[in-house]
VOKEDREN-185531 format. One record per residue (C-alpha): residue in three letters; z, y, x. Coordinates in nm, 4 decimals. Layout:
# VOKEDREN-185531
NODE  ALA  Z  Y  X
...
This chain:
# VOKEDREN-185531
NODE  MET  -0.0361  -0.0049  -0.0174
NODE  PRO  -0.0771  0.3243  0.1208
NODE  THR  0.1619  0.6358  0.1523
NODE  VAL  0.0789  1.0086  0.1844
NODE  ILE  0.3234  1.2423  0.1996
NODE  VAL  0.2369  1.5440  -0.0015
NODE  ASP  0.3975  1.8707  0.0125
NODE  GLY  0.7092  1.8758  -0.2163
NODE  GLU  0.5918  2.2340  -0.4057
NODE  LEU  0.2747  1.9911  -0.5187
NODE  GLU  0.5360  1.7164  -0.6510
NODE  ALA  0.4972  1.8515  -1.0925
NODE  ILE  0.1100  1.8924  -1.0521
NODE  ILE  0.0221  1.5179  -0.8922
NODE  PRO  0.0560  1.3518  -1.1633
NODE  ARG  -0.1889  1.5555  -1.4006
NODE  TYR  -0.4522  1.5614  -1.0739
NODE  PHE  -0.4232  1.2124  -1.0739
NODE  GLU  -0.5069  1.1634  -1.4603
NODE  LEU  -0.8351  1.4365  -1.3769
NODE  GLN  -0.9126  1.1857  -1.0974
NODE  ARG  -0.9224  0.9069  -1.2929
NODE  GLN  -1.0937  1.0823  -1.6139
NODE  GLY  -1.3174  1.1709  -1.3621
NODE  LEU  -1.3897  0.7640  -1.1920
NODE  ALA  -1.4241  0.6616  -1.5966
NODE  ASP  -1.6970  0.9646  -1.5976
NODE  LEU  -1.8613  0.8380  -1.2906
NODE  ARG  -1.8759  0.4623  -1.4185
NODE  ALA  -2.0340  0.6321  -1.7771
NODE  ALA  -2.2842  0.8237  -1.5721
NODE  VAL  -2.3772  0.4876  -1.3388
NODE  GLU  -2.4241  0.2881  -1.6386
NODE  ARG  -2.6661  0.5027  -1.7812
NODE  GLY  -2.8496  0.6374  -1.4854
NODE  ASP  -2.7176  0.9697  -1.4733
NODE  ALA  -2.7606  1.0624  -1.0986
NODE  GLU  -2.6623  1.4550  -1.1472
NODE  SER  -2.3148  1.3554  -1.3181
NODE  ALA  -2.2091  1.1370  -1.0718
NODE  ARG  -2.3080  1.4100  -0.8322
NODE  LEU  -2.1271  1.6548  -0.9444
NODE  ILE  -1.8515  1.4202  -0.9882
NODE  GLY  -1.8672  1.3219  -0.6128
NODE  HIS  -1.8738  1.6961  -0.5279
NODE  ARG  -1.5780  1.7800  -0.7469
NODE  MET  -1.3364  1.4982  -0.6237
NODE  LYS  -1.4498  1.6489  -0.2429
NODE  GLY  -1.3425  1.9862  -0.3308
NODE  THR  -0.9880  1.8957  -0.4320
NODE  GLY  -0.8382  1.5889  -0.2340
NODE  THR  -0.7291  1.7507  0.0802
NODE  SER  -0.6107  2.0765  -0.1124
NODE  TYR  -0.3631  1.8046  -0.2665
NODE  GLY  -0.2709  1.6022  0.0109
NODE  PHE  -0.5366  1.3208  -0.0430
NODE  PRO  -0.8338  1.3630  0.2659
NODE  ASN  -0.9372  0.9870  0.1807
NODE  LEU  -1.0390  1.1330  -0.1441
NODE  THR  -1.2530  1.4302  -0.0219
NODE  GLU  -1.4040  1.1311  0.2128
NODE  LEU  -1.4702  0.9630  -0.0817
NODE  GLY  -1.5783  1.2104  -0.2893
NODE  ALA  -1.8447  1.3358  -0.0194
NODE  ALA  -1.9701  0.9565  -0.0354
NODE  ILE  -2.0099  0.9644  -0.3864
NODE  GLU  -2.2110  1.3131  -0.3584
NODE  GLY  -2.4500  1.1258  -0.0974
NODE  ALA  -2.4989  0.8167  -0.2534
NODE  ALA  -2.5902  0.9959  -0.5950
NODE  LEU  -2.7899  1.2244  -0.3969
NODE  ALA  -2.9580  0.9103  -0.2445
NODE  GLY  -3.0235  0.7716  -0.5828
NODE  ASP  -2.8062  0.4692  -0.4893
NODE  LEU  -2.6131  0.4704  -0.8453
NODE  ALA  -2.4909  0.1423  -0.7336
NODE  GLY  -2.3464  0.2567  -0.4242
NODE  ALA  -2.2058  0.5714  -0.6259
NODE  GLY  -2.0242  0.3200  -0.8533
NODE  ARG  -1.8716  0.1529  -0.5456
NODE  LEU  -1.7039  0.4236  -0.4096
NODE  GLY  -1.5758  0.4905  -0.7056
NODE  ALA  -1.4053  0.1848  -0.7575
NODE  GLU  -1.2830  0.2059  -0.3996
NODE  ALA  -1.1077  0.5420  -0.5217
NODE  GLU  -0.9910  0.4015  -0.8428
NODE  SER  -0.8422  0.1166  -0.6096
NODE  PHE  -0.6570  0.4094  -0.3759
NODE  LEU  -0.5209  0.5775  -0.6920
NODE  ASP  -0.3703  0.2802  -0.8056
NODE  ALA  -0.2220  0.1655  -0.4761
NODE  VAL  -0.1147  0.4775  -0.3263
NODE  ARG  0.2351  0.5614  -0.2742
NODE  VAL  0.3358  0.9541  -0.2902
NODE  VAL  0.5853  1.0572  -0.0902
NODE  TYR  0.7095  1.4132  -0.1499
NODE  GLY  0.8397  1.6663  0.1499
NODE  GLU  0.7958  1.9141  0.4245
NODE  VAL  0.4235  1.8264  0.6036
NODE  LYS  0.3903  1.9027  0.9244
NODE  PRO  0.1032  2.0326  1.0713
């Protein structure tokens, strides 16, 4: 189980952030199923833009990879990366505290 230390000031909003990410990943699955590369790209782009800000750089990396796969027309790849992001969200243990630079 991965453990991520997140700034304690974000403790109140991380549950909602995770909820939004899960909804985005559900939307990604739907976009992949209907062959909608542009929607898949936008979902990846949003994840890329928020992950590191909330203390989850691996979500930024996965979002960038989802965006890139969708841009390349690889919706199956985008779907696999989305599943990887879902697995991370399900497994991550968040510890709140002081984040050292």
